[in-house]
MIZALO-798927 format. One record per residue (C-alpha): x, y, z. Coordinates in steps of 0.25 Angstrom, whole numbers, padded with zeros to 4 digits, always signed. Example, Ala and Ser with C-alpha at 12.3 -4.5 7.8 and 13.67 -1.06 7.14 Angstrom:
BEGIN
+0049-0018+0031/+0055-0004+0029/
***
This chain:
BEGIN
+0231+1174+0030/+0233+1184+0019/+0239+1173+0010/+0227+1164+0012/+0218+1176+0009/+0225+1178-0004/+0225+1163-0008/+0210+1162-0005/+0207+1175-0012/+0214+1170-0024/+0206+1157-0024/+0193+1165-0023/+0198+1173-0035/+0201+1160-0043/+0187+1154-0039/+0180+1167-0043/+0188+1167-0057/+0183+1153-0060/+0169+1157-0055/+0169+1169-0064/+0173+1161-0076/+0162+1151-0073/+0152+1163-0072/+0156+1168-0085/+0157+1155-0093/+0146+1147-0086/+0137+1141-0097/+0125+1141-0088/+0118+1150-0078/+0120+1140-0067/+0135+1140-0070/+0135+1155-0068/+0127+1154-0056/+0136+1145-0049/+0148+1153-0053/+0141+1165-0047/+0139+1157-0034/+0154+1153-0034/+0158+1168-0035/+0149+1172-0024/+0155+1161-0015/+0169+1166-0019/+0164+1181-0015/+0160+1176-0002/+0173+1168+0000/+0181+1181-0003/+0172+1189+0007/+0175+1178+0018/+0190+1178+0014/+0190+1193+0016/+0183+1192+0029/+0193+1182+0034/+0205+1191+0029/+0199+1203+0036/+0193+1197+0048/+0180+1204+0045/+0167+1198+0050/+0158+1208+0042/+0163+1202+0029/+0158+1189+0033/+0144+1195+0034/+0146+1200+0020/+0150+1186+0015/+0137+1180+0021/+0128+1190+0015/+0135+1188+0001/+0133+1173+0003/+0119+1175+0006/+0116+1184-0006/+0124+1174-0015/+0115+1162-0010/+0103+1170-0013/+0108+1174-0027/+0111+1159-0030/+0098+1154-0024/+0090+1164-0032/+0098+1161-0045/+0096+1146-0043/+0081+1149-0042/+0081+1157-0055/+0090+1147-0063/+0082+1138-0073/+0080+1123-0068/+0079+1116-0081/+0093+1109-0080/+0094+1097-0090/
***
């Protein structure tokens, strides 16, 4: 199980690196918002991976709360983004 956790952690790290590059280089605000959403999904994945590795049920509650906060943030950002797309 430890080898699988290390492999999954490395994959999460690579995904976070690519999302951080998109966050920094993104030409539009929509690209940056999507990169932040991907980073949030990666954070939730890491929390769930930690819960699976440590057999902790409390950590899953933290993952659900982070997911809900991320959804609210994404929804509020979508409400604020300009709608004039051509």
